[in-house]
C-alpha positions as CSV (number, residue, x, y, z in Angstrom):
1,M,158.7,313.2,199.9
2,N,156.0,313.4,197.4
3,S,154.5,317.0,196.6
4,P,150.7,317.6,197.3
5,A,150.5,317.7,193.6
6,K,152.2,314.5,193.1
7,R,150.0,312.8,195.7
8,G,146.7,314.4,194.1
9,K,147.4,312.7,190.8
10,W,148.2,309.2,192.2
11,T,145.0,309.7,194.5
12,R,143.0,310.6,191.2
13,A,144.5,307.7,189.1
14,V,143.6,305.4,191.9
15,A,140.1,306.6,192.0
16,I,139.9,306.1,188.3
17,L,141.2,302.6,188.3
18,V,138.8,301.7,191.2
19,V,135.8,303.1,189.2
20,A,136.8,301.3,186.1
21,C,137.3,297.9,187.8
22,L,133.6,298.2,189.4
23,S,132.2,298.8,186.0
24,G,134.2,295.7,184.3
25,C,137.8,295.3,185.6
26,A,136.6,291.8,187.1
27,S,138.9,288.9,186.7
28,P,138.2,286.8,183.8
29,G,136.6,283.9,185.8
30,T,134.4,286.1,187.6
31,R,131.5,286.2,185.0
32,A,131.7,282.4,184.1
33,E,131.7,281.7,188.0
34,Q,128.5,283.6,188.5
35,W,126.9,282.0,185.7
36,N,128.0,278.6,187.0
37,A,126.6,279.3,190.4
38,C,123.4,280.7,188.9
39,S,123.0,277.7,186.8
40,N,122.9,275.4,189.6
41,P,119.6,276.7,191.7
42,V,118.8,273.4,193.3
43,R,122.4,272.3,194.6
44,D,122.8,275.9,196.3
45,P,119.8,278.2,196.2
46,D,121.0,281.1,198.0
47,R,124.3,281.4,196.3
48,A,122.0,280.7,192.9
49,I,119.8,283.8,193.8
50,T,122.8,286.1,194.4
51,A,124.3,285.0,191.4
52,C,121.3,285.3,189.2
53,T,120.6,288.7,190.4
54,T,124.0,289.8,189.5
55,V,123.4,288.4,185.8
56,I,120.2,290.0,185.7
57,R,121.3,293.2,186.6
58,S,123.8,293.1,183.9
59,Q,120.9,293.7,181.4
60,E,122.4,291.1,178.6
61,P,119.1,289.9,177.1
62,A,120.6,286.9,175.9
63,S,121.3,285.6,179.5
64,Q,118.5,287.3,181.3
65,A,116.0,284.9,180.4
66,K,117.8,282.0,181.7
67,A,118.8,283.9,185.0
68,Y,115.2,284.4,185.6
69,E,114.4,280.8,185.3
70,H,117.2,279.6,187.6
71,R,116.4,282.4,190.2
72,G,112.7,281.2,190.0
73,T,114.0,277.6,190.3
74,A,115.8,278.5,193.1
75,W,113.0,280.3,194.8
76,L,111.4,276.8,194.3
77,A,113.8,275.1,195.8
78,R,113.3,277.6,199.2
79,S,109.7,276.8,198.8
80,Q,108.9,280.5,197.8
81,L,106.5,279.8,195.4
82,D,105.3,283.3,194.7
83,R,108.7,284.6,194.1
84,A,109.4,281.7,192.1
85,I,106.3,282.8,189.6
86,E,107.3,286.5,189.5
87,D,110.9,285.4,187.9
88,F,109.2,282.8,185.7
89,N,106.8,285.2,184.4
90,S,109.8,287.9,183.9
91,A,111.4,285.0,182.1
92,V,108.3,284.2,179.9
93,K,108.3,287.9,178.8
94,L,111.7,287.5,177.3
95,A,111.5,283.9,175.9
96,P,107.7,283.6,175.3
97,D,108.1,280.4,173.3
98,D,110.4,278.3,175.7
99,R,108.4,275.3,176.2
100,H,110.4,274.1,179.4
101,L,109.8,277.4,181.0
102,L,106.2,277.4,180.6
103,L,105.8,273.8,182.0
104,L,107.8,275.3,184.9
105,R,105.4,277.9,185.2
106,A,102.3,276.0,185.3
107,D,104.0,273.2,187.6
108,T,104.3,276.0,189.9
109,Y,100.7,277.0,190.1
110,R,99.8,273.5,190.5
111,D,102.3,273.3,193.5
112,K,100.2,276.6,194.9
113,R,97.0,274.3,194.6
114,Q,96.0,276.9,192.2
115,Y,94.7,273.8,189.9
116,K,92.2,275.7,187.3
117,R,95.0,278.4,186.9
118,A,97.7,275.3,186.2
119,I,95.1,273.8,184.2
120,E,94.7,276.9,181.8
121,E,98.5,277.2,181.5
122,F,98.6,273.6,180.4
123,D,95.9,274.0,178.1
124,R,97.9,276.8,176.5
125,I,101.0,274.7,176.1
126,I,99.3,271.8,174.5
127,Q,97.3,274.0,172.1
128,R,100.6,275.3,170.7
129,D,102.3,271.9,170.9
130,P,99.8,269.1,171.0
131,N,102.8,266.5,170.7
132,N,104.0,267.8,174.2
133,G,103.8,264.6,176.1
134,E,105.2,266.2,179.7
135,A,102.5,268.8,179.3
136,F,99.9,265.9,179.4
137,V,101.4,264.1,182.4
138,S,101.7,267.4,184.2
139,R,98.2,268.4,183.4
140,G,97.4,264.9,184.4
141,R,98.3,265.4,187.6
142,A,96.4,268.8,187.7
143,W,93.3,266.8,186.8
144,L,94.1,264.3,189.6
145,L,94.4,266.9,192.6
146,D,91.6,268.6,191.2
147,G,89.6,265.5,191.8
148,Q,88.9,264.8,188.1
149,T,90.3,261.2,188.0
150,D,88.6,260.6,184.4
151,R,90.4,263.4,182.8
152,A,93.6,262.6,184.5
153,F,93.3,259.2,183.0
154,Q,93.1,260.9,179.5
155,D,96.0,263.0,179.8
156,Y,98.2,259.9,181.2
157,D,97.1,257.6,178.3
158,E,97.7,260.8,175.6
159,A,101.1,261.2,177.5
160,I,101.8,257.5,177.0
161,R,100.9,257.2,173.4
162,L,103.1,260.0,172.7
163,M,106.1,258.8,175.1
164,P,105.6,254.9,175.2
165,N,109.2,254.7,176.9
166,N,108.4,257.4,179.7
167,T,108.7,255.6,182.9
168,L,107.5,258.5,184.9
169,A,104.2,258.6,183.0
170,L,103.5,254.7,183.4
171,I,104.4,254.8,187.2
172,E,102.1,257.7,187.7
173,R,99.2,256.0,185.8
174,G,99.7,253.0,187.6
175,T,99.5,254.4,190.9
176,V,96.3,256.2,189.9
177,Y,94.9,252.8,188.7
178,A,95.8,251.2,192.3
179,R,94.9,254.1,194.7
180,E,91.7,255.6,192.8
181,K,90.4,252.7,191.2
182,H,91.7,249.9,193.3
183,Q,92.4,247.9,189.8
184,Y,95.9,246.5,191.0
185,E,95.9,243.9,188.2
186,R,96.0,246.8,185.8
187,A,98.2,249.0,187.9
188,I,101.1,246.2,187.7
189,Q,101.0,246.1,184.1
190,D,102.0,249.8,184.0
191,F,104.6,249.0,186.6
192,D,105.7,245.8,184.7
193,A,106.1,248.1,181.7
194,A,107.8,250.9,183.6
195,I,110.6,248.0,184.9
196,R,111.1,246.5,181.3
197,I,112.2,250.1,180.2
198,N,114.3,251.0,183.5
199,A,114.9,247.5,185.4
200,N,116.5,250.0,188.3
201,S,113.5,252.0,188.7
202,A,113.0,252.2,192.4
203,P,109.6,253.9,192.3
204,A,108.2,251.2,190.0
205,Y,109.1,248.2,192.1
206,F,107.8,249.9,195.3
207,H,104.7,250.9,193.7
208,R,104.4,247.4,192.1
209,G,105.3,245.7,195.5
210,S,102.3,248.1,197.2
211,A,99.8,246.6,194.2
212,Y,101.0,243.1,194.8
213,E,100.2,243.4,198.6
214,A,96.8,245.3,198.4
215,L,95.8,242.5,195.9
216,A,96.8,240.0,197.9
217,T,95.0,241.4,201.2
218,E,92.1,241.8,199.0
219,K,91.8,238.1,198.4
220,G,92.9,237.3,202.1
221,L,96.2,235.9,200.8
222,T,100.1,236.9,201.0
223,D,102.4,237.2,198.0
224,E,105.9,236.9,198.3
225,R,106.4,239.1,195.4
226,A,105.1,241.9,197.3
227,M,108.0,241.8,199.7
228,D,110.5,241.3,196.9
229,D,109.7,244.3,195.1
230,L,109.7,246.4,198.2
231,R,113.1,245.2,199.1
232,K,114.4,245.8,195.6
233,A,113.1,249.4,195.8
234,A,114.5,249.7,199.0
235,S,117.9,248.7,197.8
236,L,118.0,250.9,194.7
237,D,117.0,254.0,196.9
238,R,117.1,254.4,200.4
239,L,114.3,256.8,200.1
240,F,112.0,253.6,200.0
241,D,113.9,252.0,203.0
242,R,111.4,251.3,205.8
243,V,108.5,253.1,204.0
244,S,105.1,251.6,204.5
245,P,103.3,251.0,201.0
246,H,100.0,252.2,202.4
């Protein structure tokens, strides 16, 4: 039988080993697994939040900014916009020149319906990077939601000038032509351009079909192209299946 002295030494050795492991004796894959979980905030937001929090607490500056960004994105996926902005603010302090991060924060203000604050954020991004087409698209959305359609058009025009092959910008501008201006033929031109760039763009077919239908209805006619496009959209993406164009 072990003596009390030997048992005491053994107990102390185990305690020292446990403390050492708690401070960094994890298996080789643990840190990589945590970062992988943190880096997938949309697929599994809850797991990402836990993993990113662990990464942030590691106090490694090289990874903290991205961890805050990913955790903010996970909060977005859970519709907790205030917490998302808190994390984006923390990330911006660590990476003030990260354009993607700045856009994320501005987009979140827009999603909170704080359109003027969002526009101010987009203004700063564009002042620093006047060739940032994505910023013009996002600011265009904010102008539109704020009821300033003409300024939205100006931003969409500039975005398309900077990114002529950007289907999203073309589809959004076309949608505004159709819904806000009722200029269906002009809208169809944008949807045509988007489809030439990406022949498998379900949103482009859906909105073009909607525009064909609206134009035909305006003239008291029917247009088979409308149903063809709507069927095509549904075949490419189930989100557009059985969706009314109105």
